[in-house]
C-alpha positions in Angstrom: -11.1 7.9 11.3 -8.3 5.3 11.2 -9.5 1.9 10.0 -8.1 -1.6 10.5 -4.9 -1.2 8.5 -3.9 2.1 10.3 -4.6 0.6 13.7 -2.7 -2.6 12.8 0.3 -0.5 11.6 0.3 1.4 14.9 0.1 -1.9 16.8 3.1 -3.3 15.0 5.0 -0.1 15.8 4.1 -0.1 19.4 4.8 -3.8 20.0 8.6 -3.7 20.2 8.4 -0.8 22.7 5.6 -2.3 24.9 5.7 -6.0 24.9 7.7 -7.4 27.8 8.3 -3.9 29.2 7.0 -2.4 32.4 5.3 0.9 32.9 7.8 2.8 35.1 5.9 6.1 35.0 2.5 7.0 33.5 1.6 10.7 32.9 -2.1 11.4 32.5 -1.9 15.1 31.6 -5.7 15.5 31.6 -8.5 13.6 33.2 -10.4 12.8 30.0 -10.1 12.0 26.4 -13.4 11.1 24.7 -14.5 9.8 28.1 -13.0 10.3 31.5 -9.9 8.2 32.3 -10.3 6.1 35.4 -9.4 8.1 38.6 -6.6 5.6 39.4 -5.5 5.2 35.8 -1.8 5.9 36.3 -1.6 3.9 39.6 -3.2 0.8 38.0 -0.6 0.9 35.1 2.6 1.8 36.9 4.7 -1.3 37.7 2.7 -3.5 35.4 4.2 -5.4 32.6 2.7 -5.7 29.1 2.4 -9.4 28.3 1.2 -8.8 24.8 -0.3 -6.2 22.5 -3.2 -7.2 20.3 -5.9 -5.6 18.1 -9.6 -6.1 17.9 -11.2 -4.3 15.0 -10.1 -0.6 15.5 -9.1 -1.1 19.2 -5.6 -1.8 20.6 -5.5 -4.2 23.6 -2.5 -4.3 25.9 -2.6 -7.4 28.1 -1.2 -6.5 31.6 0.4 -8.6 34.3 -2.2 -7.2 36.7 -5.0 -9.1 35.0 -6.3 -5.9 33.4 -6.4 -5.1 29.7 -5.6 -1.6 28.5 -8.2 -0.9 25.8 -7.1 2.0 23.5 -8.8 3.7 20.5 -7.2 6.3 18.3 -10.5 8.2 17.6 -10.4 10.7 14.7 -7.0 12.3 15.3 -5.1 10.2 17.8 -1.6 9.0 17.2 1.2 7.3 19.2 4.9 8.2 19.0 7.7 6.0 20.3 10.9 7.8 21.4 14.0 6.1 22.7 16.7 7.6 24.9 18.9 7.8 21.8 16.2 9.9 20.1 16.1 12.4 22.9 19.8 12.8 22.9 19.9 13.6 19.2 20.1 17.5 19.0 16.7 18.9 18.2 15.0 15.5 17.5 12.2 15.9 20.0 12.2 19.6 20.5 12.0 20.8 16.9 10.0 18.0 15.4 7.4 17.8 18.2 7.3 21.1 20.1 4.3 22.4 18.3 2.3 19.3 19.2 3.2 19.0 22.9 -0.1 20.6 24.1 -1.9 17.6 22.7 0.3 14.9 24.2 -2.3 13.8 26.7 -0.9 10.5 27.9 2.8 9.5 28.2 4.1 6.0 29.0 7.7 5.7 30.3 8.7 2.1 29.8 11.3 0.0 31.6 13.2 -0.5 28.3 13.8 3.2 28.0 11.0 3.9 25.5 8.8 6.9 25.9 5.4 6.5 24.3 3.2 9.5 23.8 -0.5 9.6 22.9 -1.3 12.8 21.0 -4.9 13.6 20.2 -5.9 17.2 19.2 -9.6 16.5 18.9 -9.8 14.1 21.9 -12.0 11.5 20.3 -9.6 8.8 21.3 -10.1 6.8 24.4 -8.3 4.6 27.0 -10.0 2.2 29.4 -8.9 -0.5 31.8 -11.0 -3.7 31.6 -10.5 -6.8 33.8 -9.4 -9.6 31.4 -12.2 -11.8 32.7 -14.8 -9.2 31.7 -13.4 -8.6 28.2 -16.0 -10.7 26.4 -18.7 -8.6 28.1 -17.1 -5.3 27.4 -19.7 -3.1 25.6 -17.2 -1.6 23.2 -16.2 -5.1 21.9 -19.0 -7.6 22.5 -21.1 -6.7 19.4 -18.2 -6.6 16.9 -18.3 -9.0 14.0 -15.5 -11.2 12.8 -12.0 -10.1 12.0 -11.7 -9.9 8.2 -8.1 -11.2 8.3 -8.9 -14.0 10.7 -9.2 -17.7 9.7 -12.9 -17.8 10.6 -13.8 -15.1 8.1 -14.9 -16.6 4.8 -17.5 -16.3 2.2 -19.9 -18.6 4.1 -19.8 -16.4 7.2 -20.2 -13.2 5.2 -23.1 -14.7 3.2 -24.9 -15.7 6.5 -24.5 -12.2 7.9 -25.9 -10.6 4.7 -28.7 -13.0 4.1 -32.0 -11.2 3.9 -30.5 -7.8 4.3 -32.2 -5.0 2.4 -29.5 -2.5 3.0 -26.8 -1.8 0.4 -23.5 -3.7 0.3 -21.7 -0.5 1.3 -23.9 -0.2 4.4 -23.6 -3.9 5.3 -19.8 -3.9 5.1 -19.6 -0.6 7.1 -21.6 -2.2 9.9 -19.1 -3.3 12.6 -21.5 -6.1 13.6 -21.1 -7.7 10.1 -17.4 -7.4 9.8 -15.0 -5.6 12.2 -12.6 -2.9 11.3 -13.7 -1.7 7.9 -14.6 1.9 7.2 -15.4 4.1 4.2 -12.1 3.9 2.5 -11.5 0.1 2.5 -15.1 -0.7 1.8 -15.0 1.3 -1.4 -11.7 -0.2 -2.4 -12.7 -3.8 -1.6 -16.0 -3.4 -3.6 -14.0 -2.2 -6.6 -11.7 -5.2 -6.4 -14.7 -7.5 -6.3 -16.4 -5.5 -9.1 -19.5 -5.2 -7.0 -21.6 -2.0 -6.9 -21.9 -0.3 -3.5 -25.6 0.1 -4.2 -26.2 -3.6 -4.7 -28.5 -5.1 -2.1 -26.4 -7.0 0.5 -28.6 -10.1 0.3 -27.6 -10.7 -3.3 -24.2 -12.2 -2.2 -26.2 -15.1 -0.6 -28.6 -17.7 -1.9 -32.1 -17.9 -0.3 -30.8 -20.5 2.1 -27.8 -18.3 3.1 -25.2 -20.1 1.0 -22.4 -17.9 -0.5 -22.5 -17.0 -4.1 -19.6 -16.3 -6.3 -20.0 -12.6 -5.4 -19.4 -13.5 -1.8 -16.2 -15.3 -2.7 -14.9 -12.4 -4.7 -15.8 -9.9 -2.0 -14.0 -11.8 0.8 -10.9 -12.0 -1.4 -11.2 -8.3 -2.3 -11.4 -7.4 1.4 -8.4 -9.5 2.3 -6.4 -8.2 -0.6 -6.9 -4.5 0.1 -6.4 -4.8 3.9 -3.1 -6.8 3.4 -1.9 -4.3 0.8 -2.7 -1.3 3.0 -1.0 -2.8 6.1 2.1 -3.5 4.0 2.1 0.2 3.0 1.7 1.4 6.5 -1.9 2.4 6.2 -3.4 5.5 4.5 -2.5 9.0 5.6 -5.2 11.4 4.5 -5.2 13.7 7.4 -4.1 12.5 10.9 -2.7 9.0 10.6 1.0 8.6 11.4 3.1 5.6 12.1 4.7 5.4 15.5 8.0 6.9 14.1 6.0 9.9 12.8 6.2 8.7 9.2 3.2 8.8 6.9 1.4 5.8 5.6 1.7 5.3 1.8 -1.5 3.4 0.7 -3.3 6.6 -0.3 -1.1 6.6 -3.4 -2.6 3.2 -4.4 -6.3 4.0 -4.1 -8.1 2.7 -7.1 -11.4 4.6 -6.6 -11.4 6.4 -3.2 -11.0 10.1 -3.8 -10.6 9.7 -7.5 -13.9 11.1 -8.8 -13.7 11.8 -12.5 -10.6 9.7 -13.2 -10.5 6.7 -15.5 -11.3 3.4 -13.9 -8.0 1.5 -13.3 -9.5 -1.9 -14.1 -7.8 -3.3 -17.2 -10.1 -3.0 -20.2 -12.7 -0.9 -18.5 -13.5 2.4 -20.1 -15.6 3.7 -17.1 -15.0 6.8 -15.0 -14.9 6.8 -11.2 -18.0 8.4 -9.8 -18.9 9.7 -6.3 -22.3 9.3 -4.7 -23.5 9.9 -1.1 -24.6 6.9 1.0 -25.7 7.5 4.6 -24.0 10.9 4.5 -20.7 9.5 3.4 -19.0 9.7 0.0 -18.8 6.5 -1.9 -16.5 6.1 -4.9 -17.0 3.4 -7.5 -16.9 2.7 -11.2 -20.5 2.3 -12.6 -19.1 0.5 -15.7 -17.4 -2.5 -14.1 -19.0 -2.6 -10.6 -22.4 -4.1 -11.1 
């Protein structure tokens, strides 16, 4: 499932096509994705202008002139493509590159600036929902989310408070969207490696008994920020379904230090360890037992 860097990459690709543009026509080619679309979904969008396109954790939020917010989630296999009129006039550009995927183009936005935006989702675990802006803080999908790891408010003190007294592992704590929003299996593994902390370490050990951050918390926050920023710069990680809005793959999978590298030498300078894979809560965890303690 796409994590924060992949969703942020998509947001940056969609923003030039959506922000300031009006929905001229909306095609909802089926009545449901993961959940049913609102019965008046197309009507409530058509004629509305996108004032801004934001992101909260793994959700995209289009702020509309109607006072609604279009809440979108990519699910496991969802992707957006942006086409311009120039793209469609180029011989074969749309037909040959996309024809095999058209059956899964479930929602299509025709924008006033000429852009055509398609949402393609073979597995249909993605979702779209219209939420009144005034109700956004109470929206069930968003209200329990923790802080944004790239936001100014996220720091070692905040993370230490969230982990104080937790008996779960650091891997489990960081994967909990209530502790920190937007992280998943890949970037938790990568951040822990950068911080040289074991995924099996008890989460409470990054805080003192009074909840103050330890040096481990400082290193972990820095590791999280570093890996997310690097992944966004690389366009995210394409392991299976993630694509940028122009159809290109992300590149960060080529820079993984431990994820998917079981049996390979640890890349930490001076470390002679070997990357190991274990299972935690039914998910694969990759780490170096020599330098991650």
